[in-house]
N, C-alpha and C positions, 0 to 999 in steps of 0.2 A: 501339342496337339491330339485329341481327339479322334481318332479314325474311327467309322462304324462301319458297320454293314448297308448294304443301299436296298432301301424298302421297292423301289418299280425292279432293280433285279432278283430281288428274289417272289417278288408277283409275279414274275414271268420265267419261271425255272421251276415250275408248283413238281416236277419231276423230281430234281436233283433233295428239294425241301421234304420231301416225302418219304423218299432215301434213308436223308438225313434221319428223318422224327423214329421213322421205324427201327433204325439200325441205333438208333443211342435208347431207345425205350427200354427197361429190367423188364417189362413185360411183353411176351410174343403176342403182337398187337401187327395187324396189317394195313399200314394207308397209302389212302390212290391218294392220288392225283389231285388233290385243293386249290387251287388259288390265291392263296391271300391280299387280301387287297391295302388292309391297315394292320397295323399294329392289333388293336383288338378281334381283329379276327384270327391272327396269328397265336393270341396271347390262347385264344379259345382253344384252337387247335391243341398247343402243347398240354395243356393241361387235362384236356382231354386223354391226347395217347403217349403223353408223360405218365399218367396218376398209376395212381397202383390197380389193383382188379379189384372187382365187386366180392368183396367176404363170400359171397353165394358163391361165385368161382372155386374149383382145384387151382388153389396153388402154386401146387406141385408142378404141377401138369404147364401154370402161365409163365410163372418167373423163368428167366431164363436161365439156367443153370442150374435149376432148385433141386431136380433129378439125378442128380450128380451126386457119386460121394466126393469126390472132390471137386468144389468146385471151380471155374478156372478165370483167371485175374480179370478176361473183362469183363463176367458179371460181377463181381465182387464190384467192381468200380464203377457200371453202372449205375449197383444200387445204394453205394455207398456218394453219388455223388448224391443222386436224387437225396436223399434217407438223411443228410449229415451237410449240407451246400457249405456250414459256414466251421467244418469243424477240420484239423487237423487230417490229410492223410491219408496216415497210420491209424488214428482212432475210429478213422468211416470206415477203415476193412476190419477192424476187425464189430463195429459193429453191426458189418454188413454182412460178416462172414456169421453173428451170432440168429442173423434174422436167419440166413437159411438153415441153420440147426433147429428155429423154431419151428417152419414150413416144415422141413420132414417130418418130424418129432409130432406134426399138429395140437401144438399150447396152441386152442385157443383165444384167449384171454390175452396174452400177450406179443400174439403180431395180430389180435384187431388193433389192437393198441399202438403196432409199429405202423400199421396202415393208414389208423388214420396222423397218426403225425409228416406219415411219407406223402399226402393228397394235401395238409399245410402245408407241406415246406415246396410245392409243386405251387401251387396259387399262388405264394409270396415269387417263389423265384421269377415262375414265369408271368408277374403282372406286366398289365402296361406299362407301369415308372419301370420297371425295372428293365423289360426289354428297349425302352425307349433309350436306354441307355449306353447301347449299344449296336440296336440298328436304328436307320432314320434315311432320306431323302441325303444325297448328296453328300453322302458316308467316307467315299474315300476322297471328296476334293483334298483335303494334307495331304494325302499322296502325291496325288498331283500334280499338285502345286511346287513340294517338293525337289520332285524329280525336274520337274521343269525351270525350277528354281536354280537347285543345287547340282540334279545329275543321279540323284539318290537319298530312298528313302530308307529309314530303319524304323519297318512296326513290330513292336514289345504286347505283349499280350499276359497274362495270366492266367488263361481259361482252361486251361489242361485239368482232366478232375475235376471241372464243377460241371454242375445242370449244364452251364454255357458252350461247354466243347465242344457241341454237335455244330458252331454255329465257324469255327473256325475252316473246318476245309469249304464252305463254304464262302467263305470270306475271298478263298484262298483262289476259288473258282470266279469271283466274283472281280477281283483286281486283276486277275492273268486277261477276263474280258477287256477291263478298260484299259490299264494299258497296252492290249492292240502293237501292229510293228516291232520295231527289232527292240530288245528287253532280258535283261537277265533275272528271275526271278530265283531269290535263296534263301531255301527254309529249314529251320534250323528243327528240331524236336519232330523230324516224322514221325517217329517210332511211334507219338501216339498216336496217330489217326489212321492207324492199321485197325482202331479196335474199330470204325467202320468199314467193315467191306466192302461198297460201296464206290472209295475212294482208290480201292486197288486199281480199279477201270477206267477213273474218269481222270485222277492225279498222272498218270505216264502219259495219259493222251493230249496233257494240256500242250505242249510244242508242234501237235499236229496240227491239235482245232484252231490255233493261234500263230498263224506263220510269221514266224521271227522273235515270238518266243526263248527263251532258254531257262531249261529249268535244271538246276543245283539243289539235291536234297542229301543232309544230315542226319545219317540216321545212327543211333546208338543203339545196340546192343545188351546194353549191362540186363541180369535179372531181374532191377526192377521195372524193367521196361517191355518184361517176356510175353508180350499180349498172342494170341492167340493165331491171329489172320500176321502177324510183321515177317514171317518168312516167306507168305504172300507176296505182298508189298516191298518186300528188299527185292524180291526174282523181281517183279513188275519190272523195279525202278531201276534196277540196273544191268536188264536188259542186252542196256545197247557198250556202257563201255561204265567205269567205274573208280574214287581212286580207295583205298580204302590203305587205312592205320590202323588200326589193329580191329578185333571182332571173337564174339561173342566161338568159342567152335560149337557149339549149337546149333549155329548158323549155317555153317557150309556147308553143309550138304544142299542146304537152298542155297543156298547162290552158284553151287556148283550142277543144280539137275537139269541135265535136258547135254550138257555140257562132257565133251571129251576126257578118258580119267587123268588126259595130258593136261586137260585145263587143273582137274583139284591141283594135280601133284605141284606143279608150278605155284600155285597159291601157296600151296603147306611151305614149301621153303622157302619162298616169296616172303611169305609173312613170318621166318625164324629167321632169313637172313636183317629183315625190316628193325625186328625188337634187338635185332647184338646193335646195329649204326644209333636205337635212339636212348641206349646203355650206355652208348659211347659219346651220348653229345649232342647225336648228328640229327636231323631230321631225313626221316626214311619212309617210304611208300608206298604203296603196290597201285598200280598204274596196266588194267587193263582196255581195250576198242575192241568192239567186236571185225571192227574193218581194218586198222591199219596194225592194233595188238592184241590180236589173240588171242594170247596166251600170257598170265598175268608175269611182269617184270618190278622190279624194286627200279624207285627211284630215288635216288640217294642229293639231294639238298644242301648244297656248300656254307657254309657255316657265315662265309660276308655278306654271303644274298638268301640269308634267315634274317638278319639282319635287317639289311634294307626292308627288306619285308616289311619287320616290324615295326621299321622308324617309318614307311610310307603308310599302316594302319593305322599306328598312333594321332599322324597328319591326319586324315580322314575322319576319324572320331576323335580330335579333335576340334575340327575348320568346316565338319557339315552337317546339317537340318538329321535333327528324329521327331520321327511321330508317331505317339504313342497311340496303342491300341488296348 
């Protein structure tokens, strides 16, 4: 079943839409709150704001990251997603990196051609027809039906590092509002959302805005996901509690920021101990809770319990419905 971002919800949340578009655009542009009533007006907004700067504008000043000697991954991905929407990620990133070099070197004809291709891709990617595939009225009905009949819904998407990734956090906000009441929302691939700074405030606040909603986020810290704002998103989401299986050492300081030295010491000891347990074939992780367990502790799962958990998970996946987006 196809899941879509609800057009009615998008129309009544112009502030979130403006933040999403402003931060997703590779160009430094301000986007004011503007209610969009239909796909045609949304298409016009996106083509205008996501398109390339005018050739008369100073590209070094206008392109995010172009004035830096070493361009951040966020800026590279923003340009790559727009200029090479159908290419492999690796190829697109190399192409974007080449563009930043052209900008700095002022090689006029080459980056003029690049901008023309950029404009064409944006017009195609955000056409009314393409947008209708991911946005529409009653777009969350398949999710609500699955939850009503089965008690569970799984939404799978392949929008990361594409022009449409800006809609993913909006879909999450839409779904959180639609669910209301008691519900558990489990989000995977949350690291990608740190590309958009507005999610750092909005995502952790969803349970407070929607009483009864519980939020669990899976954060990956591999080098390929080293987004500039990931430490901030990680700190915001782990402020109250967290379960840690392993983590890139580069994020230790972000996790421990504002906490006593004893917290960091316990975390490092726990990570080492948990790693040894996993090498022995056991499942172990770090757990802390700001109220009940203020210092990180190692939790070991017995092999017999792990086997039962795996069996239960297989049963759920085999017998429950799935909604795709």
